[in-house]
Every structure is written in structure tokens, then in C-alpha cells.
C-alpha positions as CSV (number, residue, x, y, z in Angstrom):
1,M,-16.3,-33.8,17.3
2,C,-19.3,-31.9,18.7
3,G,-21.7,-33.8,16.6
4,I,-20.4,-32.6,13.2
5,S,-19.1,-35.3,10.9
6,T,-15.7,-34.9,9.3
7,S,-17.2,-34.9,5.8
8,L,-19.7,-32.2,6.7
9,S,-16.9,-30.1,8.2
10,E,-14.8,-30.6,5.0
11,T,-17.7,-29.7,2.8
12,L,-18.3,-26.4,4.8
13,S,-14.6,-25.6,4.6
14,K,-14.6,-26.1,0.8
15,R,-17.7,-23.9,0.4
16,V,-16.1,-21.1,2.4
17,W,-13.0,-21.2,0.3
18,L,-15.0,-21.3,-2.9
19,G,-17.0,-18.3,-1.7
20,L,-13.9,-16.4,-0.9
21,F,-12.4,-17.3,-4.3
22,L,-15.6,-16.1,-6.2
23,V,-15.6,-12.8,-4.2
24,G,-12.0,-12.2,-5.2
25,L,-12.7,-13.1,-8.8
26,N,-15.6,-10.6,-8.9
27,L,-13.4,-7.8,-7.5
28,L,-10.9,-8.4,-10.4
29,L,-13.4,-8.8,-13.2
30,L,-16.3,-6.5,-12.5
31,P,-16.2,-2.9,-13.5
32,G,-14.7,-0.8,-10.8
33,G,-12.9,-3.9,-9.4
34,A,-9.7,-3.2,-11.3
35,K,-7.2,-0.8,-9.8
36,A,-6.4,2.4,-11.6
37,A,-2.9,2.5,-13.0
38,T,-0.4,5.3,-12.9
39,L,1.3,5.7,-16.3
40,T,4.4,7.8,-17.0
41,V,5.4,9.8,-20.1
42,T,9.1,9.4,-20.5
43,N,10.0,11.1,-23.7
44,T,8.8,13.7,-26.2
45,N,8.5,11.4,-29.2
46,D,5.4,11.7,-31.3
47,S,4.7,7.9,-30.9
48,G,6.1,4.8,-29.4
49,A,6.9,3.5,-26.0
50,G,7.0,6.4,-23.4
51,S,5.3,8.9,-25.7
52,L,2.2,10.9,-24.6
53,R,0.3,9.4,-27.5
54,Q,1.2,5.8,-26.5
55,T,0.5,6.5,-22.9
56,I,-3.0,7.8,-23.7
57,L,-3.6,4.7,-25.9
58,N,-2.5,2.4,-23.0
59,S,-4.7,4.2,-20.4
60,T,-8.1,3.3,-19.3
61,S,-10.8,5.2,-17.4
62,G,-9.5,6.2,-13.9
63,D,-5.8,6.0,-14.8
64,T,-3.4,8.8,-13.9
65,I,-0.8,10.0,-16.4
66,N,2.5,11.5,-15.0
67,F,5.4,13.1,-16.7
68,T,9.0,12.5,-15.8
69,N,10.9,15.5,-14.5
70,N,13.6,15.3,-17.2
71,L,11.5,16.0,-20.2
72,S,12.7,18.8,-22.3
73,G,12.2,20.2,-25.8
74,C,9.1,20.7,-27.9
75,N,6.7,18.2,-29.2
76,H,4.6,19.4,-32.1
77,H,2.0,16.9,-33.2
78,A,0.7,17.0,-36.7
79,D,-2.9,16.3,-35.7
80,Q,-5.2,17.6,-33.0
81,W,-5.8,15.8,-29.7
82,S,-9.2,15.2,-28.1
83,V,-9.6,13.9,-24.6
84,D,-13.1,12.9,-23.4
85,A,-13.6,13.1,-19.7
86,E,-16.3,11.0,-18.2
């Protein structure tokens, strides 16, 4: 087999797979490796699932917040909102 022993070939193959695994793991865990999410506000409630408040709490830097087309009515929040942009 071209002068490469089977055990050396297997060792190289394992190292390649380990390297690919570690690169993939870094892409998931390092800052900037995570994909931005698109979150959707689905109701005009003051809190709870689908509310703007909960959607903001669930978001992280880089996420996009959308609103469904069928939202109607007013939503008067008792407190003020502050959004910090980085």
C-alpha cells in the first residue's frame, strides 16, 4: 500500500476527523459562530409567549425581530422600554 502502513493510515484518518470535529465545535461555541435567529411577535399582550416583551427577552445580539401581519389593537405598557444597540 504505497509504503504507508495500515495503522499509520488509520491514525491520519482519525486525526483528520478529529480536526474537522474541533473546527465545527469552535464554529458553534465561539462568539460569532452562532447563527442569528429571527424571532416573531405574535400578539399584543404585555408579557408571555409571543409578546414583544418576551421576544426581546429571548433575543440575543444580532437577532431579528419580526411582527406578524395580523396584529391589531393597542398595547400600552406601564413602564418605559430601553433598547441598547451595539
